[in-house]
ROLO-873442 format. One line per 4 residues: number of its first residue (from 0); for each residue x, y, z of C-alpha. Coordinates in pm, 1 decimal, always signed. Layout:
ROLO-873442
NUM) X/Y/Z  ...
END
This chain:
ROLO-873442
0) +11710.6/+10122.1/+11472.3  +12011.5/+10134.7/+11296.6  +12138.4/+9895.0/+11055.4  +12362.1/+9582.9/+11105.1
4) +12566.9/+9375.6/+10811.5  +12338.8/+9111.5/+10861.0  +12113.0/+9226.8/+10695.2  +12029.4/+9152.7/+10301.5
8) +12204.9/+9394.6/+10054.9  +12419.1/+9547.8/+10385.8  +12796.0/+9611.7/+10190.2  +12588.2/+9709.6/+9876.2
12) +12417.4/+9959.8/+10044.1  +12676.0/+10122.7/+10232.6  +12895.4/+10165.0/+10005.2  +12573.3/+10354.4/+9756.3
16) +12527.8/+10531.0/+10065.2  +12885.9/+10674.4/+10089.1  +12895.4/+11009.9/+9933.7  +12538.9/+11069.1/+10088.8
20) +12712.2/+10964.4/+10439.4  +13018.4/+11193.9/+10375.1  +12882.0/+11497.5/+10369.7  +12519.4/+11475.9/+10535.0
24) +12283.9/+11682.9/+10516.5  +12369.7/+12042.1/+10745.4  +12111.8/+12184.0/+11028.3  +11995.9/+12445.5/+10715.0
28) +11943.0/+12175.6/+10489.2  +11741.4/+11927.9/+10723.8  +11552.8/+12265.2/+10869.1  +11458.5/+12365.5/+10501.8
32) +11317.4/+11970.9/+10493.5  +11079.7/+12060.5/+10744.6  +10927.1/+12419.7/+10618.7  +10919.8/+12313.7/+10223.9
36) +10725.8/+12013.4/+10400.1  +10529.8/+12216.4/+10644.9  +10442.7/+12480.9/+10334.3  +10211.5/+12370.8/+10068.1
40) +9968.0/+12524.2/+9993.7  +9748.5/+12507.8/+10264.7  +9862.8/+12877.0/+10384.3  +9805.7/+13092.0/+10126.3
44) +9345.9/+12928.9/+10161.0  +9416.8/+12953.8/+10581.1  +9246.7/+13307.4/+10631.2  +8971.7/+13225.2/+10373.8
48) +8916.7/+12887.4/+10539.1  +8999.9/+13023.1/+10925.9  +8731.4/+13322.6/+10879.3  +8441.3/+13066.8/+10786.8
52) +8458.2/+12912.9/+11140.4  +8543.8/+13172.8/+11383.6  +8616.6/+13580.9/+11518.3  +8971.9/+13721.9/+11603.6
56) +8902.0/+13613.8/+11971.3  +8846.1/+13235.4/+11928.9  +9110.6/+13193.0/+11646.0  +9390.1/+13386.2/+11912.5
60) +9343.0/+13116.2/+12193.3  +9281.7/+12805.2/+11881.6  +9618.1/+12920.6/+11812.4  +9732.7/+12879.4/+12139.5
64) +9631.1/+12544.4/+12206.6  +9706.0/+12408.7/+11827.8  +10078.7/+12588.3/+11845.5  +10087.9/+12421.8/+12255.1
68) +9974.1/+12114.2/+12074.4  +10190.4/+12080.2/+11794.6  +10566.0/+12208.1/+12010.4  +10428.4/+11934.3/+12209.2
72) +10483.5/+11687.3/+11900.6  +10793.4/+11863.5/+11808.6  +10996.2/+11779.1/+12144.7  +10936.9/+11426.1/+12118.3
76) +11097.4/+11404.5/+11769.9  +11345.4/+11660.8/+11959.8  +11396.0/+11446.4/+12285.2  +11359.5/+11059.7/+12080.3
80) +11688.4/+11237.9/+11867.1  +11869.7/+11235.4/+12066.7  +11784.5/+10952.9/+12380.7  +11766.0/+10708.2/+12082.3
84) +12010.5/+10841.4/+11829.1  +12067.9/+10472.2/+11691.1  +11777.0/+10490.5/+11521.5  +11680.8/+10594.3/+11191.6
88) +11399.1/+10653.2/+11028.6  +11176.5/+10861.1/+11227.3  +10811.3/+10790.9/+11279.9  +10884.2/+10489.4/+11095.7
92) +11153.5/+10390.2/+11329.1  +10993.9/+10509.1/+11646.6  +10711.2/+10242.5/+11604.0  +10957.4/+10004.7/+11484.5
96) +11214.1/+10025.1/+11819.4  +10917.4/+10023.9/+12097.5  +10653.8/+9807.9/+11978.4  +10807.0/+9575.0/+11701.8
100) +10864.7/+9551.5/+11327.3  +10519.0/+9515.7/+11227.1  +10446.9/+9845.9/+11396.3  +10681.6/+10008.3/+11236.7
104) +10649.6/+9855.3/+10892.7  +10299.8/+9983.6/+10955.1  +10377.3/+10362.1/+11013.8  +10582.7/+10344.4/+10733.1
108) +10261.2/+10185.5/+10466.6  +10064.0/+10469.5/+10584.7  +10318.3/+10743.6/+10610.3  +10463.9/+10663.4/+10236.0
112) +10044.8/+10617.9/+10121.8  +10053.0/+10948.7/+10298.3  +10251.2/+11134.0/+10133.9  +10201.4/+11060.9/+9753.6
116) +9815.8/+11102.8/+9849.3  +9926.2/+11477.0/+9892.7  +10170.8/+11515.4/+9630.9  +9865.6/+11485.3/+9431.6
120) +9705.9/+11761.5/+9572.7  +10012.1/+11987.2/+9585.4  +10085.6/+11892.7/+9157.4  +9724.8/+11976.4/+9115.2
124) +9754.6/+12243.6/+9297.2  +10065.5/+12405.2/+9093.2  +9866.0/+12413.6/+8761.2  +9600.2/+12543.4/+8937.7
128) +9783.1/+12825.5/+9039.8  +10053.7/+12830.5/+8695.2  +9689.9/+12869.1/+8563.3  +9680.1/+13239.6/+8698.2
132) +9952.0/+13344.7/+8401.8  +9718.3/+13124.4/+8124.3  +9375.5/+13125.2/+8228.0  +9176.4/+12881.6/+8041.7
136) +9443.5/+12649.6/+7908.2  +9535.0/+12482.5/+8242.3  +9247.9/+12493.4/+8385.6  +8863.8/+12527.9/+8319.8
140) +8537.0/+12495.6/+8533.3  +8798.0/+12363.9/+8835.0  +8908.2/+12092.2/+8614.5  +9277.7/+12008.4/+8503.0
144) +9281.0/+12011.9/+8084.3  +9479.1/+11730.3/+7910.9  +9745.9/+12064.2/+7842.3  +9716.5/+12110.6/+8229.7
148) +9737.3/+11713.9/+8325.2  +10135.5/+11690.1/+8081.3  +10300.8/+11980.5/+8322.7  +10160.9/+11784.8/+8607.9
152) +10356.7/+11471.7/+8482.1  +10587.0/+11700.2/+8353.3  +10633.9/+11752.8/+8710.9  +10602.6/+11547.5/+8876.4
156) +10872.9/+11303.5/+8649.1  +11106.8/+11579.5/+8594.9  +11122.0/+11570.3/+9045.3  +11166.8/+11187.3/+9025.6
160) +11490.8/+11267.3/+8775.3  +11600.0/+11542.6/+9029.0  +11615.0/+11286.4/+9307.1  +11724.3/+11070.9/+9148.0
164) +12026.4/+11206.2/+9083.2  +12114.1/+11276.9/+9491.3  +11918.8/+11297.6/+9734.6  +12148.9/+11576.4/+9853.9
168) +12173.3/+11734.1/+9553.7  +11796.6/+11768.7/+9626.6  +11821.9/+11906.1/+9941.1  +12058.8/+12147.6/+9854.3
172) +11734.5/+12240.3/+9559.8  +11533.2/+12230.8/+9821.6  +11691.2/+12500.0/+10018.2  +11724.7/+12756.9/+9766.4
176) +11318.4/+12713.7/+9642.4  +11190.2/+12765.8/+10049.8  +11400.4/+13044.3/+10083.2  +11257.2/+13132.3/+9745.1
180) +10859.9/+13001.4/+9847.8  +10878.2/+13210.7/+10167.5  +10946.4/+13568.6/+10021.2  +10602.9/+13659.2/+9892.1
184) +10434.5/+13524.9/+10240.4  +10687.1/+13759.5/+10430.2  +10571.8/+14018.8/+10158.0  +10244.7/+14019.9/+10218.2
188) +10292.5/+14034.4/+10560.0  +10463.6/+14341.4/+10631.9  +10200.8/+14497.2/+10369.1  +9920.9/+14363.6/+10542.8
192) +10115.8/+14482.9/+10852.0  +10077.0/+14795.9/+10772.6  +9751.5/+14853.5/+10612.9  +9622.6/+14689.4/+10965.9
196) +9357.5/+14878.6/+11083.8  +9228.9/+14751.1/+11448.0  +8916.0/+14862.2/+11433.8  +8851.7/+14695.6/+11196.5
200) +8990.6/+14376.8/+11331.3  +8818.6/+14412.2/+11631.6  +8492.3/+14530.8/+11525.6  +8337.0/+14138.6/+11632.1
204) +8540.9/+14042.7/+11776.0  +8426.9/+13731.8/+11960.8  +8194.0/+13662.1/+11649.2  +7883.9/+13711.7/+11818.6
208) +7717.3/+13882.3/+11538.2  +7933.5/+13799.1/+11165.4  +7707.9/+13590.7/+10955.4  +7930.9/+13415.3/+10724.9
212) +7883.6/+13242.9/+10348.8  +7717.5/+12909.4/+10424.4  +7576.8/+12633.1/+10187.8  +7236.8/+12738.4/+10253.3
216) +7286.8/+13162.4/+10332.9  +7468.1/+13375.9/+10534.2  +7504.1/+13166.8/+10906.4  +7625.3/+13249.1/+11269.8
220) +7937.5/+13159.0/+11343.3  +7845.3/+13015.0/+11729.1  +8010.3/+13048.1/+12035.4  +8304.5/+13111.8/+12146.7
224) +8382.0/+12692.7/+12203.6  +8242.5/+12597.6/+11904.9  +8431.6/+12864.3/+11712.8  +8797.2/+12685.8/+11899.0
228) +8687.2/+12300.1/+11774.4  +8580.5/+12440.5/+11420.2  +8900.7/+12624.3/+11396.4  +9159.4/+12366.1/+11487.3
232) +9039.9/+12105.4/+11281.9  +9119.7/+12365.4/+10972.6  +9473.1/+12316.7/+11189.0  +9551.0/+11979.4/+11181.6
236) +9579.3/+11969.8/+10831.2  +9859.2/+12238.5/+10770.2  +10133.5/+12157.5/+11028.3  +10161.2/+11794.0/+10853.5
240) +10620.8/+11721.5/+10797.2  +10694.8/+11849.7/+11142.8  +10883.0/+11558.6/+11153.7  +11028.5/+11573.5/+10846.2
244) +11422.6/+11613.9/+10991.0  +11364.3/+11264.6/+11181.5  +11272.8/+11063.7/+10886.0  +11611.7/+11177.9/+10738.7
248) +11836.8/+11096.7/+11041.4  +12039.0/+10849.0/+10896.9  +12146.6/+11116.2/+10707.8  +12184.6/+11466.7/+10891.6
252) +12532.6/+11530.8/+10985.3  +12500.8/+11517.3/+11321.3  +12201.2/+11331.3/+11523.7  +12151.0/+11732.9/+11757.7
256) +12136.2/+11880.3/+11442.0  +11817.7/+11633.9/+11373.7  +11641.2/+11745.8/+11642.9  +11696.2/+12129.6/+11648.8
260) +11600.0/+12189.9/+11271.7  +11277.0/+11954.9/+11413.4  +11233.3/+12257.3/+11672.1  +11380.2/+12595.9/+11432.9
264) +11131.4/+12436.3/+11141.5  +10856.1/+12460.7/+11412.3  +10859.2/+12778.8/+11527.8  +10943.9/+12943.9/+11190.3
268) +10631.3/+12784.3/+10996.6  +10361.8/+12872.1/+11294.8  +10510.6/+13238.4/+11325.4  +10392.8/+13267.9/+10929.0
272) +10071.8/+13076.6/+11006.3  +9932.6/+13317.1/+11316.6  +10051.8/+13650.1/+11094.8  +9912.4/+13584.5/+10802.8
276) +9532.3/+13420.4/+10947.6  +9560.6/+13771.0/+11262.4  +9689.0/+14011.6/+11051.3  +9442.2/+13914.7/+10716.9
280) +9118.1/+14035.0/+10991.8  +9278.4/+14403.8/+10963.4  +9267.7/+14453.3/+10608.1  +8911.9/+14290.0/+10480.6
284) +8585.7/+14215.8/+10692.1  +8554.9/+13835.2/+10794.3  +8238.9/+13812.4/+10629.0  +8401.6/+13861.4/+10288.8
288) +8743.9/+13716.9/+10402.7  +8503.1/+13389.1/+10422.1  +8388.4/+13434.2/+10092.5  +8750.4/+13533.8/+9871.0
292) +8834.4/+13283.3/+9583.2  +9096.6/+13122.9/+9694.9  +9393.8/+13132.0/+9638.3  +9335.8/+13423.4/+9957.0
296) +9607.6/+13565.6/+9953.6  +9577.5/+13664.2/+9641.4  +9265.9/+13783.7/+9664.7  +9320.7/+14013.5/+9985.9
300) +9642.7/+14105.4/+9850.8  +9548.6/+14255.5/+9559.4  +9298.9/+14488.8/+9735.7  +9545.8/+14577.8/+9921.4
304) +9790.3/+14646.2/+9681.7  +9648.7/+14655.8/+9343.8  +9656.8/+14387.9/+9113.9  +9958.0/+14289.3/+9106.6
308) +9909.8/+14122.2/+9471.3  +9693.1/+13852.1/+9270.2  +10045.7/+13769.0/+9047.4  +10281.1/+13835.9/+9302.3
312) +10079.3/+13553.9/+9542.4  +9977.4/+13259.4/+9202.8  +10397.3/+13328.9/+9177.7  +10496.4/+13266.0/+9526.7
316) +10180.9/+12968.6/+9554.1  +10315.5/+12795.3/+9267.5  +10749.1/+12793.8/+9367.9  +10610.6/+12638.0/+9742.1
320) +10371.3/+12447.2/+9592.8  +10643.3/+12312.5/+9382.9  +10934.2/+12345.9/+9712.9  +10618.0/+12113.3/+9910.7
324) +10659.7/+11830.1/+9658.1  +11022.8/+11797.6/+9614.1  +11006.9/+11777.9/+9986.4  +10777.4/+11559.6/+9957.9
328) +10914.6/+11339.8/+9697.2  +11237.8/+11261.8/+9918.0  +11052.0/+11195.7/+10218.3  +10798.9/+10950.3/+9995.0
332) +11130.2/+10721.6/+9841.3  +11302.2/+10752.0/+10242.9  +11066.3/+10601.3/+10451.4  +11028.2/+10266.4/+10206.0
336) +11423.6/+10289.6/+10166.4  +11455.3/+10244.1/+10574.0  +11225.1/+9963.7/+10611.1  +11361.4/+9742.4/+10326.1
340) +11746.1/+9744.3/+10463.7  +11592.0/+9572.8/+10781.4  +11338.4/+9284.9/+10715.3  +11009.9/+9555.8/+10699.1
344) +10924.8/+9612.6/+10277.8  +11068.4/+9408.5/+10001.5  +11474.0/+9467.3/+9913.7  +11399.8/+9568.9/+9660.9
348) +11334.4/+9924.4/+9772.4  +11679.8/+9972.7/+9977.4  +11882.4/+9964.3/+9674.4  +12051.1/+10282.0/+9587.2
352) +12231.8/+10344.9/+9312.3  +12612.7/+10551.7/+9268.4  +12460.9/+10918.8/+9471.9  +12289.1/+10682.3/+9757.5
356) +11924.5/+10765.7/+9588.8  +11634.2/+10473.2/+9665.9  +11603.1/+10463.8/+9266.1  +11333.1/+10188.2/+9281.6
360) +11137.8/+10373.4/+9577.4  +11134.5/+10635.3/+9330.2  +11011.9/+10518.9/+9006.7  +10747.4/+10373.3/+9255.1
364) +10651.3/+10580.9/+9426.2  +10600.9/+10791.2/+9110.4  +10393.2/+10534.3/+8929.1  +10161.1/+10545.2/+9219.8
368) +10108.3/+10979.2/+9201.6  +10088.7/+10946.6/+8838.7  +9759.6/+10678.7/+8854.1  +9618.0/+10960.3/+9135.7
372) +9663.0/+11217.8/+8916.9  +9557.2/+11113.7/+8630.8  +9187.3/+10945.2/+8796.5  +9209.4/+11312.1/+9003.9
376) +9227.7/+11539.3/+8695.2  +8841.0/+11402.9/+8559.8  +8697.6/+11306.5/+8852.6  +8840.1/+11587.4/+9108.9
380) +8604.8/+11426.8/+9422.4  +8722.0/+11098.4/+9479.3  +9046.7/+11337.1/+9512.7  +8865.8/+11522.5/+9811.0
384) +8750.2/+11200.1/+10025.3  +9155.8/+11020.0/+9947.4  +9323.0/+11324.9/+10074.6  +9172.1/+11342.3/+10398.2
388) +9222.2/+10932.6/+10441.6  +9600.0/+10974.7/+10289.1  +9534.3/+11271.0/+10650.0  +9418.8/+10946.4/+10863.6
392) +9655.4/+10767.0/+10761.7  +9955.3/+11009.6/+10826.5  +9877.4/+11121.3/+11217.9  +9917.8/+10757.2/+11302.1
396) +10225.9/+10767.1/+11273.7  +10262.7/+11051.8/+11562.6  +10037.8/+10854.3/+11747.6  +10299.3/+10596.7/+11749.7
400) +10598.8/+10806.5/+11864.2  +10484.2/+11010.4/+12119.9  +10335.0/+10636.8/+12277.1  +10743.5/+10571.5/+12215.9
404) +10899.7/+10905.5/+12454.5  +10587.6/+10754.6/+12682.9  +10711.3/+10429.8/+12685.4  +11132.6/+10551.7/+12715.4
408) +10976.4/+10742.1/+12984.1  +10857.4/+10554.6/+13209.2  +11064.1/+10218.8/+13156.7  +11362.2/+10416.4/+13232.2
412) +11531.3/+10325.9/+12872.2  +11781.8/+10569.4/+12779.0  +11779.8/+10743.1/+13132.1  +11965.0/+10436.8/+13281.3
416) +12324.8/+10702.5/+13274.3  +12143.1/+11054.9/+13267.4  +11781.1/+11074.8/+13413.6  +11831.2/+11481.1/+13382.0
420) +11468.1/+11667.8/+13223.9  +11279.4/+11260.6/+13254.7  +11031.1/+11488.3/+13449.0  +11030.5/+11705.1/+13185.0
424) +11054.2/+11435.1/+12858.3  +10682.0/+11280.3/+13059.4  +10526.9/+11558.9/+13091.9  +10584.7/+11629.0/+12759.3
428) +10542.6/+11295.2/+12648.1  +10255.1/+11303.5/+12809.7  +10048.2/+11598.2/+12612.2  +10225.3/+11484.7/+12262.9
432) +10027.5/+11151.9/+12314.7  +9678.2/+11354.1/+12380.4  +9673.5/+11611.3/+12161.1  +9774.7/+11362.5/+11903.6
436) +9495.3/+11093.8/+12014.9  +9260.4/+11416.7/+11969.8  +9405.7/+11492.8/+11554.6  +9327.3/+11098.0/+11497.7
440) +8956.2/+11149.7/+11667.7  +8958.5/+11444.2/+11399.3  +9029.5/+11285.7/+11141.2  +8699.9/+11120.3/+11172.9
444) +8594.4/+10749.7/+11267.9  +8499.9/+10702.2/+10910.2  +8802.4/+10749.1/+10775.5  +9008.5/+10539.8/+11015.4
448) +8844.5/+10244.3/+10910.8  +8922.8/+10347.1/+10533.7  +9262.5/+10347.4/+10676.3  +9276.5/+9995.8/+10824.8
452) +9163.4/+9881.1/+10521.1  +9457.4/+10020.8/+10370.7  +9679.7/+9880.9/+10642.2  +9565.2/+9572.7/+10579.2
456) +9624.7/+9463.2/+10151.5  +9981.5/+9663.3/+10304.4  +10015.4/+9329.9/+10518.0  +10050.8/+9128.1/+10231.8
460) +10313.1/+9307.7/+10158.0  +10481.9/+9307.6/+10457.9  +10461.7/+8909.8/+10488.7  +10651.3/+8903.4/+10122.5
464) +10947.0/+9072.9/+10289.6  +10961.1/+8888.8/+10647.2  +10957.2/+8588.5/+10415.6  +11226.8/+8723.7/+10190.7
468) +11447.9/+8784.7/+10439.7  +11332.0/+8428.2/+10653.1  +11225.1/+8617.2/+10946.1  +10939.6/+8538.1/+11170.3
472) +10661.4/+8720.9/+10998.2  +10474.3/+8747.0/+11314.5  +10543.6/+8760.4/+11730.7  +10195.8/+8626.1/+11909.7
476) +10133.1/+9043.8/+12052.3  +10198.4/+9129.3/+11669.5  +9933.4/+8926.3/+11551.8  +9711.0/+9075.2/+11840.5
480) +9748.9/+9397.5/+11612.6  +9680.7/+9214.0/+11291.8  +9359.3/+9141.2/+11465.3  +9246.8/+9488.7/+11511.9
484) +9368.8/+9541.8/+11136.9  +9196.1/+9301.4/+10998.9  +8876.8/+9426.6/+11242.6  +8910.7/+9761.2/+11107.0
488) +8904.9/+9664.4/+10804.8  +8604.2/+9464.2/+10764.1  +8453.4/+9788.2/+10919.6  +8499.1/+10018.2/+10712.7
492) +8433.3/+9768.9/+10379.6  +8071.7/+9726.1/+10574.6  +8049.4/+10104.3/+10582.8  +8095.6/+10142.5/+10181.4
496) +7875.8/+9828.2/+10150.3  +7637.8/+9984.8/+10372.5  +7653.8/+10286.8/+10161.9  +7718.1/+10479.9/+10548.4
500) +8078.9/+10662.1/+10375.7  +8084.3/+10701.3/+10050.2  +8446.5/+10650.5/+9859.1  +8436.2/+10770.0/+9489.6
504) +8748.9/+10529.4/+9357.0
END
């Protein structure tokens, strides 16, 4: 939704944002934000996770289904960027424009929590990867040491300082880092392609006899449908970040670049994921692949080319996670800044410095990340449950975005003067909505209940923002949404109280 001069502090925001708006983020910078936010640490462990769930045949089918589903989401963001160029903020803006300020707030709030919780995972993974070069100093028995915690904290605040120095400057650094982290992955693809053995890949292509490591010993993969379902649950998490360009729509050089960057970034990442995944089955037996140590790409490449392969991947993983952390730090701040400009978040989050950076939003995000990093460093089981919660929080904004496109098509809004492609857009919206619903289902009902607790707590911030701006807090329809959120929160609290679901905090 476009910002107007009637909002509190509009003159300050417009003036402070001028340095950014004057230049704008290019297509390359926006694409790098999509690629950088999607490629973190997941791709480096993907072959092991997939090998535990599916043989090559079901894997290919699952990738086709997942690729098609996520492509629909990419097309949704591309279409919305074209049809509603006046709407800023991506998932936040679409939820607000389609369903009101309270739904917009929930989208921004859930996205923000998910993003900084995920950033804690990137910091832990980064320190773990660097532990390859300093055995025992940064990581011991799978947990960060005090030295490792200190290193993670330095990276956190150095990245925050870089973002405070300027969003455009940080985005340029992100382009460089994104290129640097893709290079080791491309080297893996080339080296494993040269060593690829078709007889190994097709030995048990449907997984009828292969046994993979399990908690109670070797176990069968199950039938084809079970294998497809198992691998698709893994793919839910590796595509998060596809909306990265749309969140920065207000800072784009041209609005058309937002949609282009989304599709280009998605296609590039999808190709890398599939190649890394399938080529691994041709250089190592699936049963062994399912039991390699993380990062899986390091173990695979070490067997293919020697020990230097593991060192290359450890270096690539470090750069990759650092780049993803930078991308998500930018996304965290931006998703607070825009709602604050539109009376949906407290106006303090809208304050930009001379470089156009939302300083307060960045500092608050850093403090939250720092607190959870300390907690998860010495209680990793707490982080394991929180990261699944983060995933459920970020999937709901995806659903609201697809529902908004469906609403536009059905009502004819934005099609009054150009109905070209309306039928195609309807098909994309329907398929994207079905897939988004499946993603929410895959997150699990327990975590949706826990997500509702966070949404309920966040409502206090929404009430503060609305009263601060002296505008109506809830419309009649939004009270119904609030009732659903509160009911879900009660359900989540009941599960915790009864021990039905255990959240280690």
